PAKOLNU-703073 format. One record per atom (N, C-alpha, C, O): residue number from 1; y, z, x; atom name. Coordinates in steps of 0.001 Angstrom, whole numbers, plus 500000, padded with zeros to 6 digits. Atoms other than C-alpha are relative to their C-alpha. Layout:
# PAKOLNU-703073
fifi,yy,zz,xx,drenvo
NUM,Y,Z,X,CA
...
END
This chain:
# PAKOLNU-703073
fifi,yy,zz,xx,drenvo
1,498840,499867,501029,N
1,499816,500099,499901,CA
1,501351,499944,500823,C
1,501462,500752,501745,O
2,498760,500230,499129,N
2,503415,498955,501351,CA
2,500787,501344,499746,C
2,500688,501958,498684,O
3,498944,498742,500152,N
3,506042,501964,501993,CA
3,501224,499542,499132,C
3,501569,498365,499231,O
4,499171,500264,500773,N
4,508716,502004,499585,CA
4,501412,500736,500425,C
4,501432,501934,500706,O
5,498717,499604,499740,N
5,512462,502401,500287,CA
5,501044,499873,499100,C
5,501287,498761,498630,O
6,498883,499871,500853,N
6,515309,503419,498206,CA
6,501141,499775,500654,C
6,501333,500512,501621,O
7,498690,500237,499377,N
7,518705,502026,499204,CA
7,501220,500066,499122,C
7,501350,499213,498244,O
8,498675,499947,500953,N
8,522098,503027,497526,CA
8,500890,499097,500781,C
8,500721,498824,501969,O
9,499193,500837,499584,N
9,524975,500744,497790,CA
9,499661,498692,500549,C
9,500289,498116,501437,O
10,500744,501278,499693,N
10,522819,497724,498029,CA
10,500704,498845,499721,C
10,500248,497838,500262,O
11,499232,501139,500721,N
11,525123,495310,496444,CA
11,500401,498956,501022,C
11,500278,497760,500762,O
12,499358,500686,499042,N
12,526706,494069,499736,CA
12,499850,500833,501197,C
12,499347,501955,501262,O
13,499876,499246,498662,N
13,527316,494767,503443,CA
13,498818,500592,500466,C
13,497780,499937,500373,O
14,501039,499164,499279,N
14,525069,497368,505135,CA
14,499079,500108,499114,C
14,497939,499794,499454,O
15,501207,499692,500988,N
15,523141,498168,502147,CA
15,499050,498864,500018,C
15,497888,498953,500413,O
16,500556,501335,500225,N
16,522241,494545,501456,CA
16,499147,499699,501461,C
16,497932,499509,501511,O
17,500825,500148,498775,N
17,521402,494099,505198,CA
17,498742,500693,500222,C
17,497686,500202,500621,O
18,501037,498973,499675,N
18,519361,497032,505433,CA
18,498739,499774,498928,C
18,497580,500056,499232,O
19,501372,500459,500947,N
19,517051,495889,502328,CA
19,499410,498870,500482,C
19,498185,498772,500539,O
20,500738,501273,499369,N
20,516581,492487,503848,CA
20,499221,500430,501113,C
20,498063,500025,501224,O
21,500807,499871,498848,N
21,515597,493977,507119,CA
21,498741,500757,499931,C
21,497811,500618,500725,O
22,501293,498996,500489,N
22,513076,496602,505496,CA
22,498778,499022,499327,C
22,497591,498994,499653,O
23,500934,501087,500598,N
23,511572,493797,503240,CA
23,499532,498897,500990,C
23,498433,498363,500840,O
24,500708,500904,498889,N
24,511184,491472,506290,CA
24,499006,500608,500798,C
24,498225,499946,501481,O
25,500824,499154,499142,N
25,509361,494192,507887,CA
25,498879,500818,499206,C
25,498288,501708,499819,O
26,501136,499789,500541,N
26,506771,494952,505166,CA
26,500298,501029,498676,C
26,499459,501281,497811,O
27,499671,498776,501122,N
27,508650,497689,502756,CA
27,500152,499336,498690,C
27,500557,498173,498682,O
28,499692,500223,501311,N
28,508850,497369,499087,CA
28,501399,500575,499714,C
28,501664,501583,500370,O
29,498525,499596,500113,N
29,512509,497985,497985,CA
29,500521,500407,498426,C
29,500486,499611,497488,O
30,499146,499911,501290,N
30,514378,499897,495027,CA
30,501346,499891,500595,C
30,501717,500560,501559,O
31,498655,500375,499403,N
31,517795,498519,495585,CA
31,500992,500302,498787,C
31,500970,499661,497736,O
32,499055,499345,500976,N
32,520621,500548,493673,CA
32,501609,499542,500343,C
32,502066,499506,501485,O
33,498444,500293,499658,N
33,524443,499499,493279,CA
33,500340,499763,498625,C
33,499594,499538,497671,O
34,499233,500273,501321,N
34,527140,499102,490656,CA
34,500137,498611,499527,C
34,500292,498351,498334,O
35,499911,501453,500456,N
35,527300,495209,490819,CA
35,498695,499271,499492,C
35,498058,498560,500270,O
36,501220,500389,500389,N
36,524419,494255,488738,CA
36,499644,498563,500371,C
36,498504,498283,500740,O
37,500264,501337,499478,N
37,524818,490521,489532,CA
37,499435,499966,501323,C
37,498347,499452,501581,O
38,500381,499856,498469,N
38,524629,491185,493214,CA
38,498697,500555,500299,C
38,497976,500088,501181,O
39,501352,499304,500067,N
39,521614,493574,492617,CA
39,498883,498921,499818,C
39,497860,498912,500502,O
40,500911,500941,500647,N
40,519844,490731,490898,CA
40,499757,498704,500881,C
40,498686,498106,500990,O
41,500121,501085,498945,N
41,520705,488029,493451,CA
41,499270,500336,501169,C
41,498601,499478,501744,O
42,500411,499409,498762,N
42,519635,490203,496287,CA
42,498384,500238,499855,C
42,497591,500105,500787,O
43,501340,499768,500245,N
43,516346,491038,494596,CA
43,499220,498809,500041,C
43,498146,498744,500639,O
44,500670,501382,499912,N
44,515520,487332,493973,CA
44,499756,499383,501391,C
44,498794,498674,501684,O
45,500270,500590,498646,N
45,516096,486525,497600,CA
45,499025,500857,500794,C
45,498266,500379,501637,O
46,501411,499354,499294,N
46,513773,489394,498770,CA
46,498818,499469,499606,C
46,497981,499184,500462,O
47,501216,500407,500440,N
47,511133,488248,496621,CA
47,499690,498528,500385,C
47,498523,498248,500657,O
48,500233,501176,499734,N
48,511530,484653,497315,CA
48,499918,499425,501621,C
48,499431,498359,501997,O
49,500190,500177,498679,N
49,511904,484981,501085,CA
49,498865,500911,500683,C
49,498278,500463,501668,O
50,500952,499129,499457,N
50,509524,487936,501843,CA
50,498835,500281,499118,C
50,497860,500828,499633,O
51,500837,499819,500969,N
51,507497,488069,498631,CA
51,499582,501729,499867,C
51,498445,502172,499706,O
52,500096,498508,500190,N
52,508046,491952,498409,CA
52,500320,500188,498577,C
52,500981,499468,497829,O
53,499396,499744,501349,N
53,508274,493685,495378,CA
53,501280,500899,500023,C
53,501522,501715,500913,O
54,498627,499430,500181,N
54,511632,494931,494245,CA
54,500224,500689,498403,C
54,499810,500189,497357,O
55,499648,499301,501230,N
55,512896,497458,491545,CA
55,501350,499977,500095,C
55,501891,500468,501085,O
56,498532,499727,500061,N
56,516484,497107,490513,CA
56,500513,501175,499208,C
56,500039,501558,498139,O
57,499431,499036,500818,N
57,518687,499829,489608,CA
57,501519,499731,500107,C
57,502120,499613,501174,O
58,498277,500107,500064,N
58,522522,499362,488318,CA
58,500237,501389,499859,C
58,499874,501972,498837,O
59,499777,498646,499808,N
59,523571,502706,489316,CA
59,501319,500383,500598,C
59,501669,499846,501649,O
60,498774,499280,499535,N
60,526772,504580,489866,CA
60,499602,501391,500567,C
60,499304,502243,499730,O
61,500433,498852,499390,N
61,525897,507455,492337,CA
61,500859,501115,499620,C
61,500335,502229,499649,O
62,498971,498989,500349,N
62,529066,509487,491241,CA
62,499610,500735,498647,C
62,500074,501832,498338,O
63,500279,499289,501486,N
63,527610,510307,487725,CA
63,498344,500713,500242,C
63,497303,500079,500415,O
64,501369,499294,499497,N
64,524733,513007,488422,CA
64,499134,499940,498769,C
64,497918,499989,498952,O
65,501092,500183,501025,N
65,523281,512657,484814,CA
65,499404,498447,500121,C
65,498184,498321,500012,O
66,500355,501098,499886,N
66,523091,508903,485255,CA
66,498860,499925,501169,C
66,497769,499371,501025,O
67,501027,499967,498809,N
67,521362,509500,488762,CA
67,498779,500516,499605,C
67,497764,499862,499843,O
68,501072,499205,500124,N
68,518982,512189,487512,CA
68,499177,498995,498951,C
68,497996,498722,499167,O
69,500895,500639,501047,N
69,517903,510075,484389,CA
69,499358,498848,500579,C
69,498213,498573,500220,O
70,500537,501304,499569,N
70,517410,506809,486378,CA
70,498894,500440,500984,C
70,497929,499675,501007,O
71,501026,499714,499133,N
71,515220,508528,488987,CA
71,498955,500440,499329,C
71,497847,499973,499594,O
72,501194,499266,500792,N
72,513137,510688,486521,CA
72,499377,498669,499352,C
72,498154,498530,499357,O
73,500622,501309,500876,N
73,512624,507192,484509,CA
73,499390,499016,500978,C
73,498829,498053,500454,O
74,500532,500997,499055,N
74,511485,505262,487547,CA
74,498209,500209,499491,C
74,497705,501298,499214,O
75,501445,500061,500147,N
75,507561,504137,486872,CA
75,499586,500926,501188,C
75,500185,501053,502256,O
76,500872,499171,498951,N
76,505146,506505,488712,CA
76,499925,499338,501390,C
76,500268,499901,502429,O
77,500155,500667,498625,N
77,504459,503992,491396,CA
77,501309,499973,501071,C
77,501272,500069,502298,O
78,498846,500144,499045,N
78,508142,503649,492497,CA
78,500340,501327,500175,C
78,501277,501322,500974,O
79,499727,498427,499664,N
79,508479,507746,492669,CA
79,499441,500010,501320,C
79,499977,500760,502136,O
80,500477,499624,498517,N
80,506477,507446,495826,CA
80,500917,499483,501139,C
80,500546,498660,501976,O
81,498694,500405,498993,N
81,509814,507033,497928,CA
81,499440,500502,501289,C
81,499144,501687,501450,O
82,500098,499801,498519,N
82,509007,506768,501659,CA
82,501342,500426,500639,C
82,501518,501490,501232,O
83,498789,499968,499226,N
83,512520,506219,502867,CA
83,501080,499869,498945,C
83,501022,498947,498131,O
84,498742,499878,500713,N
84,515876,507129,501081,CA
84,501051,499529,501113,C
84,501123,500023,502239,O
85,498809,500128,499125,N
85,518955,505456,502556,CA
85,501185,500072,499203,C
85,501564,499245,498373,O
86,498824,499850,500715,N
86,521953,506925,501434,CA
86,501228,499331,500559,C
86,501939,499842,501424,O
87,498925,500860,499081,N
87,524488,504046,502279,CA
87,501060,500058,499138,C
87,502134,499809,499687,O
88,498731,500307,500816,N
88,526886,504097,499171,CA
88,500943,500903,500405,C
88,500756,502118,500477,O
89,498797,499548,499483,N
89,530217,504772,500405,CA
89,501243,499192,500015,C
89,501178,497996,499729,O
90,498672,500732,499918,N
90,533827,503748,500788,CA
90,501126,500682,500450,C
90,501316,501860,500150,O
91,498722,499304,499664,N
91,537168,504335,502426,CA
91,501020,499233,499074,C
91,500864,498026,498887,O
92,499044,500684,500870,N
92,540201,503580,500042,CA
92,501394,500667,500213,C
92,501688,501828,499929,O
93,498452,499788,499491,N
93,543884,503579,501277,CA
93,500097,500722,501404,C
93,499217,501405,501928,O
94,499640,499316,498656,N
94,545531,504704,504495,CA
94,501121,500939,500171,C
94,501687,501198,501233,O
95,498655,499144,500098,N
95,548286,507039,503261,CA
95,499870,501287,500758,C
95,498848,501973,500740,O
96,499963,498709,499462,N
96,549168,509875,505154,CA
96,499822,501247,499004,C
96,500089,501021,497823,O
97,500415,498927,500786,N
97,548193,513364,503688,CA
97,500903,500302,499093,C
97,500545,500665,497972,O
98,498922,499647,500937,N
98,551585,513906,502213,CA
98,500258,499066,498903,C
98,500787,499509,497883,O
99,499932,500975,500801,N
99,551596,510732,500401,CA
99,498597,499614,499232,C
99,498496,498680,498436,O
100,501500,500400,500462,N
100,547817,510677,499487,CA
100,500022,499655,498331,C
100,500804,500168,497530,O
101,500070,500194,501287,N
101,546898,509313,496266,CA
101,498655,500560,499608,C
101,497602,500307,500195,O
102,501064,498990,500539,N
102,544635,511714,494226,CA
102,499003,499093,499515,C
102,497864,499498,499747,O
103,501248,500788,500373,N
103,542460,508802,492703,CA
103,499334,499347,501124,C
103,498158,499017,500964,O
104,500738,500563,498706,N
104,541593,507369,496154,CA
104,499326,501325,500612,C
104,498187,501144,501041,O
105,500642,498789,499610,N
105,540730,511045,497253,CA
105,498689,500189,499154,C
105,497547,500306,499598,O
106,501518,499793,500803,N
106,538303,511447,494306,CA
106,499279,498836,500192,C
106,498110,499182,500360,O
107,500847,500921,499895,N
107,536838,508080,494668,CA
107,499128,500220,501203,C
107,497903,500120,501143,O
108,500687,499929,498813,N
108,535959,508683,498182,CA
108,499224,501397,499963,C
108,498101,501333,500464,O
109,500724,498728,499932,N
109,534829,512569,497729,CA
109,498812,499797,499094,C
109,497685,500158,499432,O
110,501143,500238,501023,N
110,532779,511501,494555,CA
110,498834,499365,500466,C
110,497713,499851,500316,O
111,500889,500967,499464,N
111,531008,508561,496256,CA
111,499445,500432,501312,C
111,498228,500466,501495,O
112,500781,499597,498727,N
112,530569,509740,499795,CA
112,499390,501323,500405,C
112,498632,501490,501361,O
113,500601,498686,499998,N
113,529795,513320,499330,CA
113,499164,500317,498763,C
113,497952,500516,498849,O
114,500787,499737,501164,N
114,528800,513939,495847,CA
114,498742,499200,499658,C
114,497661,499666,499301,O
115,501035,501094,500230,N
115,526852,510691,495454,CA
115,498835,500136,500564,C
115,497731,499990,500037,O
116,501103,499922,499034,N
116,524930,511291,498472,CA
116,499052,501256,499535,C
116,497833,501147,499401,O
117,500569,498704,500596,N
117,524063,514911,497213,CA
117,499188,499757,498799,C
117,498047,500182,498614,O
118,500821,500183,501506,N
118,523193,513692,493635,CA
118,498625,499315,500508,C
118,497561,499883,500261,O
119,501020,500889,499935,N
119,520819,510972,494875,CA
119,498892,501090,500678,C
119,497789,501279,500166,O
120,500819,499178,499100,N
120,519284,513473,497506,CA
120,499359,500961,499079,C
120,498140,501126,499124,O
121,500575,498760,500711,N
121,518860,516354,494995,CA
121,498973,499373,499147,C
121,497926,499999,498981,O
122,501092,500728,500830,N
122,516902,513791,492720,CA
122,498653,499491,500660,C
122,497552,499663,500139,O
123,501137,500516,499054,N
123,514633,512108,495552,CA
123,499376,500998,500635,C
123,498151,500897,500695,O
124,500762,499389,498879,N
124,513899,514934,497946,CA
124,498884,500868,499242,C
124,497920,501197,499932,O
125,500983,499215,500619,N
125,511817,516927,495451,CA
125,498738,498878,499842,C
125,497627,499393,499970,O
126,500827,500844,500092,N
126,509738,513677,494972,CA
126,499181,499958,501507,C
126,497960,499834,501606,O
127,500453,499979,498315,N
127,509117,513746,498948,CA
127,499459,501336,500225,C
127,498445,501566,500884,O
128,500837,498539,499680,N
128,508436,517372,498939,CA
128,498777,500287,499375,C
128,497928,501055,499827,O
129,501400,499913,500816,N
129,505736,517077,496388,CA
129,498889,499267,500870,C
129,497722,499650,500777,O
130,500881,500558,499175,N
130,504064,514814,498866,CA
130,499992,500271,501385,C
130,499245,499702,502180,O
131,499998,499439,498387,N
131,504848,516475,502142,CA
131,500331,498922,500943,C
131,499788,498837,502045,O
132,499498,501150,499080,N
132,506470,513514,503626,CA
132,501161,499015,499445,C
132,501349,498785,498250,O
133,498907,500592,500297,N
133,509436,511420,503804,CA
133,501198,499667,501085,C
133,501142,500109,502232,O
134,498934,500224,498839,N
134,512539,510231,505687,CA
134,501251,499613,499213,C
134,501213,498735,498351,O
135,498682,500118,500584,N
135,516179,510376,504618,CA
135,501084,499515,501099,C
135,501411,500118,502122,O
136,498976,500545,498727,N
136,518699,508258,506576,CA
136,501415,499915,499203,C
136,501521,499161,498236,O
137,498784,500024,500629,N
137,522352,508909,505574,CA
137,500950,499193,500848,C
137,500968,499445,502053,O
138,499052,500967,499453,N
138,524946,506309,506550,CA
138,501248,500750,500152,C
138,501934,501034,499170,O
139,498937,499155,499830,N
139,527649,508311,508339,CA
139,501157,498822,500486,C
139,501304,497708,499983,O
140,498792,500809,499499,N
140,530696,506857,510331,CA
140,500393,500704,501253,C
140,500194,501901,501466,O
141,499254,499256,498910,N
141,532476,507367,513580,CA
141,501138,500908,499618,C
141,501648,501787,500313,O
142,498919,498981,500677,N
142,535031,508896,511190,CA
142,499362,501253,499718,C
142,500115,502209,499531,O
143,500758,498566,499891,N
143,532273,511789,510941,CA
143,500191,500653,501243,C
143,499978,501865,501266,O
144,499911,499374,498632,N
144,532880,512550,514496,CA
144,501428,500076,500500,C
144,501653,500909,501378,O
145,498838,499926,499578,N
145,536467,511942,514978,CA
145,501025,499718,498778,C
145,500578,499125,497796,O
146,499079,500178,500917,N
146,539701,511864,512858,CA
146,501105,499181,500634,C
146,501398,499256,501828,O
147,498887,500751,499595,N
147,542536,509474,512975,CA
147,501100,499764,499108,C
147,500854,500088,497946,O
148,499062,499966,500955,N
148,545884,508731,511371,CA
148,499694,499123,498715,C
148,499106,498047,498828,O
149,500343,500570,501189,N
149,545581,507695,507882,CA
149,498575,500250,499395,C
149,498230,500001,498240,O
150,501654,499584,500442,N
150,541852,508823,507692,CA
150,499482,501108,499404,C
150,498328,501271,499007,O
151,500203,498724,500515,N
151,542344,512198,506530,CA
151,498940,500105,499120,C
151,497912,500478,499684,O
152,501037,499699,500816,N
152,540127,512382,503506,CA
152,498668,499129,500177,C
152,497538,499591,500022,O
153,501353,500839,499434,N
153,537690,509540,504544,CA
153,499464,500755,501032,C
153,498283,501094,500967,O
154,500727,499487,498892,N
154,537209,511162,507745,CA
154,499417,501512,499494,C
154,498356,501884,499997,O
155,500399,498851,500765,N
155,536758,514511,505699,CA
155,498632,499907,499443,C
155,497729,500732,499587,O
156,501288,500305,500779,N
156,534073,513143,503794,CA
156,498779,499652,500953,C
156,497638,500108,500869,O
157,501252,500044,499083,N
157,532100,511829,506603,CA
157,499684,501026,501108,C
157,498631,500934,501739,O
158,500102,498795,499185,N
158,532477,514924,508743,CA
158,499053,500876,498888,C
158,498186,501586,499398,O
159,500715,499187,500891,N
159,530904,516612,505508,CA
159,498514,499200,500038,C
159,497472,499855,500059,O
160,501353,500690,499895,N
160,528060,513877,505655,CA
160,499283,500583,501323,C
160,498152,501068,501318,O
161,500696,499399,498753,N
161,527431,514945,509298,CA
161,499553,501309,499812,C
161,498422,501600,500200,O
162,500546,498461,500295,N
162,527266,518764,508193,CA
162,498794,500076,499218,C
162,497765,500680,499523,O
163,501198,500084,500974,N
163,525102,518052,505346,CA
163,498774,499384,500459,C
163,497698,499863,500101,O
164,501233,500256,499463,N
164,522699,516089,507157,CA
164,499218,500912,500799,C
164,497993,501024,500757,O
165,500615,498822,499109,N
165,522159,518868,509630,CA
165,499304,501098,499059,C
165,498160,501511,499247,O
166,500481,499086,500924,N
166,521720,521243,506859,CA
166,498683,499546,499325,C
166,497641,500201,499346,O
167,501285,500735,500512,N
167,519292,518835,505061,CA
167,498929,500063,500902,C
167,497854,500416,500418,O
168,501057,500073,499156,N
168,517207,518541,508119,CA
168,499404,501500,500240,C
168,498189,501614,500408,O
169,500526,498652,500058,N
169,516850,522437,508317,CA
169,499132,500333,498937,C
169,498022,500845,499085,O
170,500383,499582,501380,N
170,516231,522827,504584,CA
170,498671,499163,499872,C
170,497697,499764,499419,O
171,501173,500994,500295,N
171,513606,519847,504465,CA
171,498938,500186,501128,C
171,497987,499406,501081,O
172,500825,500097,498980,N
172,511737,520776,507534,CA
172,498531,500553,499592,C
172,497510,499930,499884,O
173,501212,499449,500649,N
173,509050,522989,505843,CA
173,499243,498894,499157,C
173,498036,499005,498947,O
174,500667,500915,500770,N
174,508345,519921,503763,CA
174,499579,498607,500668,C
174,499243,497582,500074,O
175,500241,501006,498959,N
175,507771,517708,506686,CA
175,500734,498619,499712,C
175,500220,497549,500039,O
176,498939,501056,500259,N
176,510731,515356,505543,CA
176,501142,499866,501131,C
176,501975,500744,501357,O
177,499053,500069,498843,N
177,512736,513994,508467,CA
177,501450,499553,499581,C
177,501506,498692,498703,O
178,498567,500380,500325,N
178,516616,513572,508163,CA
178,500579,499388,501119,C
178,500506,499991,502190,O
179,499277,500618,499150,N
179,518621,510985,510069,CA
179,501179,499521,499684,C
179,501387,499327,498486,O
180,498571,500287,500105,N
180,522137,509954,510478,CA
180,500353,498558,500793,C
180,500050,498414,501977,O
181,499462,501170,499055,N
181,523596,506456,511561,CA
181,501589,500017,499812,C
181,502068,499836,498693,O
182,498635,499998,499915,N
182,527192,506652,512351,CA
182,500563,498736,500669,C
182,500746,498668,501884,O
183,499233,501234,499221,N
183,528818,503034,512831,CA
183,501444,500220,500402,C
183,502180,501093,499943,O
184,498430,500238,499633,N
184,532113,502196,514429,CA
184,500410,498927,499079,C
184,500022,498950,497911,O
185,499409,501149,500765,N
185,533925,498973,513219,CA
185,498751,498965,499763,C
185,498118,498397,500653,O
186,501094,501188,500426,N
186,531369,496638,511073,CA
186,501056,499372,499004,C
186,501797,499965,498220,O
187,499400,500892,500769,N
187,532892,493664,509560,CA
187,499128,499877,498692,C
187,498060,499265,498704,O
188,500513,500149,501515,N
188,531913,493882,505830,CA
188,501021,500086,499126,C
188,502172,499873,499508,O
189,498864,499820,501002,N
189,533768,494488,502600,CA
189,500771,501182,500223,C
189,501723,501425,499483,O
190,499358,498620,500027,N
190,534830,497911,503864,CA
190,501516,500080,500239,C
190,502190,500910,499629,O
191,498530,499900,499980,N
191,538383,497199,505046,CA
191,500372,499185,498772,C
191,501028,499935,498049,O
192,499467,500709,501409,N
192,539190,494733,501968,CA
192,499990,501142,499095,C
192,501032,501264,498451,O
193,499955,499207,500780,N
193,538147,497701,500027,CA
193,501070,501220,500216,C
193,501682,501870,499368,O
194,498840,498815,499641,N
194,540390,500187,501957,CA
194,501087,499469,499784,C
194,501880,500197,499186,O
195,498427,500535,500149,N
195,543454,497970,501887,CA
195,500034,499315,498521,C
195,500869,498455,498240,O
196,500077,500400,501610,N
196,542513,497303,497959,CA
196,500331,498694,499790,C
196,501338,498389,499150,O
197,500003,501305,500218,N
197,541943,493726,498102,CA
197,500918,499212,500877,C
197,500872,497987,500764,O
198,499207,500834,499137,N
198,544504,492651,500723,CA
198,499246,499325,501123,C
198,498944,499984,502118,O
199,500641,500554,499171,N
199,542796,490169,502574,CA
199,500493,499746,501442,C
199,499720,499636,502393,O
200,499274,500201,498751,N
200,545213,489639,505347,CA
200,500052,501378,500965,C
200,499988,501411,502193,O
201,500013,498731,499051,N
201,545379,493336,506389,CA
201,498339,500287,500369,C
201,498020,500768,501457,O
202,501426,499811,499743,N
202,541470,493519,506156,CA
202,499778,499228,501190,C
202,499251,499781,502155,O
203,500231,500789,498959,N
203,541372,490672,508444,CA
203,500475,500408,501377,C
203,499872,499997,502367,O
204,499316,499697,498964,N
204,543544,492144,510960,CA
204,499358,501191,500674,C
204,499595,501422,501860,O
205,500907,498914,499460,N
205,541251,495127,511511,CA
205,499092,499696,501090,C
205,498739,500505,501949,O
206,500902,500454,499230,N
206,539016,492921,513271,CA
206,500325,498914,500912,C
206,499483,498338,501601,O
207,499489,500829,498961,N
207,541227,490712,515206,CA
207,499780,500276,501605,C
207,500042,501374,502096,O
208,499756,499985,498734,N
208,540789,489995,518780,CA
208,498810,500728,500771,C
208,498834,500956,501981,O
209,501309,499418,499318,N
209,537328,491611,519445,CA
209,498764,499603,499017,C
209,498955,499130,497896,O
210,501158,500395,501045,N
210,533665,491062,517958,CA
210,499471,501408,499725,C
210,498998,502240,500500,O
211,500539,498689,500660,N
211,532828,493820,515574,CA
211,498553,500155,499819,C
211,497893,499125,499949,O
212,501199,499900,500544,N
212,529598,495096,514591,CA
212,499521,499091,498711,C
212,500376,498820,497868,O
213,500457,500655,501312,N
213,527585,493153,511854,CA
213,499139,501081,499324,C
213,498638,502068,499863,O
214,500803,499154,500825,N
214,525845,494671,508971,CA
214,498531,500019,500363,C
214,497806,500941,499990,O
215,501212,500084,499686,N
215,522646,493421,510498,CA
215,499749,500922,501174,C
215,498604,501338,501354,O
216,500140,499126,498920,N
216,523185,495550,513520,CA
216,499885,501316,499722,C
216,499361,502003,500599,O
217,500298,498790,500716,N
217,523181,498685,511380,CA
217,498559,500020,499547,C
217,497845,500985,499818,O
218,501387,500463,500597,N
218,519928,497252,509680,CA
218,498954,500156,501122,C
218,497848,500665,500944,O
219,500910,499947,498829,N
219,518397,497006,513071,CA
219,499629,501607,500219,C
219,498481,502048,500269,O
220,500021,498611,499673,N
220,519056,500672,513718,CA
220,499189,500851,499027,C
220,498333,501679,499340,O
221,500827,499339,501209,N
221,517809,501864,510346,CA
221,498372,499494,500150,C
221,497431,500217,499822,O
222,501623,500469,499853,N
222,514429,499718,511117,CA
222,499447,500876,501034,C
222,498310,501342,500960,O
223,500706,499292,498794,N
223,514047,501540,514399,CA
223,499724,501453,499542,C
223,498748,502089,499943,O
224,500260,498588,500347,N
224,514396,504872,512761,CA
224,498621,500235,498969,C
224,497750,501103,499029,O
225,501014,500161,501129,N
225,512170,503894,509714,CA
225,498560,499726,500666,C
225,497572,500139,500059,O
226,501348,500379,499327,N
226,509244,502655,512108,CA
226,499527,500899,501114,C
226,498630,500578,501895,O
227,500484,499143,498897,N
227,508919,505517,514353,CA
227,498752,500788,499561,C
227,498601,501022,498362,O
228,501046,499114,500532,N
228,505735,507607,514275,CA
228,500383,501477,499567,C
228,501221,502213,500088,O
229,499660,498625,500673,N
229,505648,510701,512106,CA
229,500464,501228,500945,C
229,501080,502184,500474,O
230,499905,498893,499094,N
230,505928,512959,515077,CA
230,501185,499934,500610,C
230,501490,500833,501394,O
231,498956,500369,499388,N
231,509087,511390,516037,CA
231,501170,499834,498919,C
231,500952,499200,497887,O
232,499073,499748,500637,N
232,512477,512081,514586,CA
232,501344,499565,500779,C
232,501751,500156,501779,O
233,498662,500495,499159,N
233,515763,510092,515645,CA
233,501114,500762,499055,C
233,501443,500369,497935,O
234,499112,499283,501025,N
234,518283,512736,514340,CA
234,501416,499166,499747,C
234,501990,499156,498659,O
235,498722,500719,500277,N
235,521442,510487,514991,CA
235,500263,499111,501053,C
235,500025,499235,502254,O
236,499679,501418,499071,N
236,522662,507077,516221,CA
236,501456,499873,499646,C
236,501871,499920,498488,O
237,498589,500298,499992,N
237,526316,506480,516996,CA
237,499859,498704,500567,C
237,499401,498552,501700,O
238,499940,501517,499675,N
238,526606,502718,517160,CA
238,501230,499495,499919,C
238,501941,499794,498959,O
239,498490,500450,499970,N
239,529814,500872,518157,CA
239,499798,498675,500552,C
239,498751,498304,501082,O
240,499979,501329,499309,N
240,530783,497454,519240,CA
240,500488,500212,501373,C
240,501195,501161,501711,O
241,499570,499580,498607,N
241,531222,497015,522886,CA
241,501345,500108,500308,C
241,501728,500747,501289,O
242,498556,499990,499771,N
242,534877,496470,522545,CA
242,500697,501497,499575,C
242,501831,501843,499905,O
243,499197,498747,500565,N
243,535436,500008,520756,CA
243,499392,501163,500770,C
243,498178,501364,500788,O
244,500426,498627,499237,N
244,535319,503323,522942,CA
244,500178,501213,499130,C
244,499636,502279,499420,O
245,499720,498790,501029,N
245,536532,505593,519980,CA
245,500459,499615,498854,C
245,500538,498393,498728,O
246,499543,500277,501409,N
246,537802,505608,516485,CA
246,501242,499218,500171,C
246,501489,498391,499294,O
247,498867,500861,499875,N
247,541016,504097,517790,CA
247,500238,499139,501241,C
247,501089,498251,501204,O
248,500008,500843,498912,N
248,540516,502630,521224,CA
248,499167,498791,499844,C
248,497937,498829,499815,O
249,500748,501458,499931,N
249,539628,498910,521039,CA
249,500596,499139,500884,C
249,501814,499055,501041,O
250,499492,501028,498833,N
250,539915,496388,523662,CA
250,500117,498662,499365,C
250,499136,497925,499273,O
251,499934,501077,500860,N
251,541575,493555,521615,CA
251,500531,498895,500995,C
251,501511,499203,501673,O
252,499522,501028,499148,N
252,542066,490234,523608,CA
252,500715,499012,499073,C
252,500209,497957,498690,O
253,499299,501018,500734,N
253,544736,488675,521613,CA
253,500892,499223,500845,C
253,501563,498312,500361,O
END
């Protein structure tokens, strides 16, 4: 029987790349996201390209009742989740703290922190009952450093780092491994969302150097997910070669 991976935020970007990479390497997938059309297209691509089974979930991780019902209503076969990838997340806005937009703050906290907790709360008992599993939380360089305009986003990713460590301790008796991948600058929809659809500002973020691609993060996930059960990769910090810290980038403009 193929292993089953559940990936949140699979509608695009890192989540989509992770789903494709795991399918390519023999996993069956539960793919979750808010954009139903994208999820359906990804599901078809996985089935047509790799011949793997896919279960689609149109899911908003910010709504606990929706998450709880969705996970509880999974067919029994699909409850045997081997790998959970908590990927759903976003940055919105770059305002300094004194000009912060409350709705932006709520979206980031509700998705990046509470959404991760809600999904983990519903999936981890399924893993605990089987005494095995792997949870991979997608963090960020922003979870290790703060930078101007990043205030609340950095706070949410610092929270992910701390929660990951706490989860690793709590789930140790259940033989559940917990890992974190913290990417630096990855060219996805991330900056387009952060700048609220301003394409020119989003493109400027990646000018003058080669950023990471979503597939680079997917490769890191595959490495974690295919280690022997006695091996736990606790944390991966992955950066473009041109990036030394959250702010220091060698741009050849």
